[in-house]
N, C-alpha and C positions, 0 to 999 in steps of 0.2 A: 504494501499499499504507500510506504514512504519511499519513492522512487530515488534510486540512485544519483539521477543528474536531474536537471530541470534546461537543459539544454538541448537535447534532444527532440524532434519533433517533424513532422511530416513539411515536407516542401510548399510553401504556399507565399501567397503576396497578401499582405493584412495592414489593414489601416490599424495603429497600433492607439496612438493617442494626436487628437488635435483639441485644443484648449485656448481660452483668453483667461488673463489673469489679471486683475486690475485691484491694489493695495489704496487704502483709505487710512481714517483716523491718524495721521502721521506717519502710515507706515505698521502702526501697532495691528495693523487687522489687514486681509483681502478676502479675495472671493474667485474660486476658479470655476469656468463654466466650459462645459462640452465635453468630450470622448476624453475619460481619463480611465488609468489603470489605478485601482485600491493600493497596490504592495509599494506602490513608490513614495506614500505618506502615513497610512495606518499600519499597525502591528509590526511595525518594522524595529529589528534587533541589529544593531549593530556589530555585534560579535559575530553573530550566525553569519554576517555574510561570506565569512571566510571558507567556509564548507560548500562542499558540492550537491550534497543529499539537498533535493528539491525541497523539500519538508524546513528544511533551515532557512528558505527565503519566506513563499506562503505558506502558511505552518497548514498542518493536517486537518484541523476543525473544518475550515471554512474549503482546504480543494474536496472533501468527499463531502460536505453537507448542503454544499450551492449549489445553483443551476450550474453545470459547464466547470464548476471551482470555483466560481465568481468573477468579479471584472478582476483580474490578477495578470500578469505578462504571461502569456503573449496575447491574453485579451484584455479586452477593455469594456467602457460601458459610458451612456450618457448619462451626466448628472452635473451636480453642482457643490462644491465645497466651500466653507468660509473657515477661515482659521483668526484667534486672536491673540496675544500678549497681553493679557492683564498687567503681568507682572514680568519682570525680568527673565525669572528662572521656572515661568509656567505658561505653557502652549497650551491653547485649546482647539482640537480640531471637531469639525462637524460637515456632514455629509448625506443626502440624498442620491442614488443611483439607481439605475432600472438592474433587474438581479438575473438577468440572462441574455451575458454577451451573445451569443450565436444565436439564442432563439429557439432551440429543438426543445425536446422533451426532457425531461430531468438527468435521465441515464444517458443522454445523446453523449456520443462523442466530441467533444470540442474540439479536436485538432481537424473534423471535418466537416466544421460547419464554420459560417462566418466569414470565410477565408476569398476573398476574390470578388468579393461580392459588397458592397455599400449596404444592401438593405440587410445583409446578415448581423452586420454591425449594430446596427440601429432599431435592435427589439425593443417595443415600448407594450409589450403584451401580457407580460407573467406577471409582474410583481414590482414593488418600489423596495429598494435594499436602504433603511438609512443606518446611517453606523457617528459613533461619538466617540473620540478619545481625547483623554487628558494626560498631557506630558509635563512632568516635573526633571528639571534639568540640576544637578547638584553641581558644585563648584567647576561650572563650566564657564568659560570666560564671556565677559557680556561684551556688545558690540562699540567696536574702538579697540578692546581692552590689548587685541592680540597687536595692534599697530604701535601701539606704546610698551609693549613689552610687559605689560603687567598680566600676570598670571593669577590665577586662583591658588591658593596654597594647598588646598586638600586634593583627594584623589575625585577625580571626575565620574558621574555617573549619569543616568538617565533612567525615570520611573514612567511607566505608560500603564494605565487603564483605561479599559476599552468597552464597548457593546455594540452590538450590530443586532437588526431585528430586519426580516424579510416578511412582505405581507402575502407571499404567494402560496398555493396550497402544497405540502410536502406529504411525497407517498410513503403511509405509515412500513416500518420493517416487518412486521409480523400478520397484520388481518388482512382481510380482502373487505370490500365493499358490503358484504354480508355478516361480517364479524367473525366469520371461519379462519382458521390457519391458513396462511396461501403455502403451506405445505399438504394443506387436506385435498384429497384427491376432488373433494365435494367443490373444492372453492372455487371462484369467478376466475382467479390469476390476478386480479385485480386490485391493486392495494385502495386500501381508505385514504382518504385524502385527509391530512392535518392542516388545520389552518395556521398559516404565522410558522416564523422559526426564528430562533435568539442564539446568542451566544454570549459569554462573558468572558473577557482575556485580562490578563496583566503581562507588564513584559518588563525586564531589568536585566540594564549594562552597568556594570559598577568596575572600576578600574581596583585591585586591590593591593598591588604592590608596585611601586615605582620607587628603585633606591635612589635615583638621582632625579632630580624635578627637570633639570635639562635636558637628559639621557633619552634612548630611545627606549630602555629595555622596561617593561613593564609585564605586569601579569594584569589581565581583565576575566571576568567571569559574566556569562549571559544565562537569562531563564526566561521563558515565555511559556505560559501554561493559557489554556482554553477550557469551557465546557459547553454543552450544547444538550437538550433534550434528547432521551435515548428512543422514545419511540418512533420518530421521523427522520432520526440520523443513523447513518452506518458509525458514524465516530462520536462517541457522547464525552470523550475527553482526551486531550492533548497535552504533551510538554515535550518542550526540547531545551538544551541548555549547553553547557560546555567551558573550558576555560583556555585561555587562549595567551600565549607567550611571545612578546615581541623583540626582536633580537637575540636569540634565544641560546645563539653561539658567538665568541667574540671575532669581530670585524665582519658580523652579517647583520647590520643593524636595518637593514630593510626586510630581512625572512621573519614570519611567522611560523610556530608551531601550536594547533590545536587539535585539543580533544575532546568530541562533543556526543551526543546521544538521542534520542528522539523516543518518546513512547505515544504509542494510538492504543485507544482504547476501544474497542468494540462495543457496542451499545446492548443494552441488556432486548431490545427488540430485535437486532439481528441474531443474538446469540439465541434468543427464545425460539426464533424459527429455526434455527440449527436443532435444537431440542426436538422441535416438533417434526421436524425430517426426518431425523432418526426413531422418532416414535410411529410416524406412518407406514415407514419404508421396514419398518422391524429389523435395521441393520446397525451395526456402528457406525456414527458419522461423527467427525472430530466439530466440536462446538468451540466457536472463535473465543477470542479473549482479548488478548493483548498482542502487538507488534513493537517489537523494540530494536533500533538500529545501533550501533556504534561507528563512531568514525576518528580516523584516527590522519591527520593532515600536515601538510609542511609545505608552506608557500615561499619559495627559494626566488628572489631577486638576482636574475643569474647577470643580466646586464641592466641599464636604465632602460631598454625598452623590451626586455624578454623575461615574463615568469614562467618558469617551472614548478607543476603542483603534484607532487604524486598521492595518491589518496587510496585508503584501506578502509573497506566499510563491512562491520557483521550483524546480519539481520538475525534476530532470534525472533523463531516462530512466525515465520514467513505468510502474511496476507492475513495475519491474527491467528493463524493455523487453519489454513483453510485445505480440503483433502487434496491429498497428492493423486492426480492424473492416472498414475500407475495403481493406487494402488488407496480406493475411494475412501475406506476405514481407517483408513491412516490420513493425520495431516501432513503436511508439506514439510521438509525438512527446512535447518537454517540455510543461510545464504552468505557467501563470502563474493565480495564485489574489490575488483582490484583497478585503480583506472591511475590516469594522469592526465592532468589538465595543462594547458600552455596559454598564456595571454600577451599577444605582442601589441605594443601600442608606438602609435607613428606617428 
């Protein structure tokens, strides 16, 4: 479920973002209107950006629980976003967007819709996605401080709390329109529709060690957790986090070493359907629970224009414990992913 990389995609041409932004109130607030991708401003963790696993970018809960994974790269949605800075260290974000970027059914493949067609990108028929977030910056330089060389004395950190609510109808994970289990042979096979969906989330990014305030070496931690209702969602809880060491070796000031993890909890509705499947088929059937991945990565700045990043990922209880295709009575085995990413800047 927590895919190893967010770069792989089908070849296509797609409109990603086009918007107009206007500041007001002496620069303390601004509004952005147009086609936007939420992962550029909402639910962001600075520390997780180091890693290759997709869920270190746009997290597991919205990826699994919103239509087509929600308006996140490479998708986007029409909407309006307002940002305000009531104080120097507090930022408030709020917005409303159309909730179904490609415009297809809930479980449609987002890679195959909304590309090379403007109409697919401007779907306004499913529902509205409301989102709000409050950010608190700790020991961050205020505007103009960096120019004067006046740095805060403490260790920097950023804390975010947010909520989103989707007005659309969402398919029940366990029961059909008549109240029977979807695994029941007498079922209509059409999931019951639950009105609305929501999630609460929190994000922490905090530097915990920096021996020299002027030096590059530091240790920072990040943690991002979110939850959603278990009856209408595949994933009811997800969390990812990690520890990043900047300048890990002498003479390697621009390198970063990181150890991270991610956990996705399969909802009670989805695991209940697994139990029903075993009951109605009379066979042993794996019951999904959690999928966990661990990632170890090293980003090396080989030259000023070239980064090379070897990466190791271990996935425990793949797919949350889905049946193995070779033996459906047993769950799929754990997985190992080895890779390397290169970044060229010119």
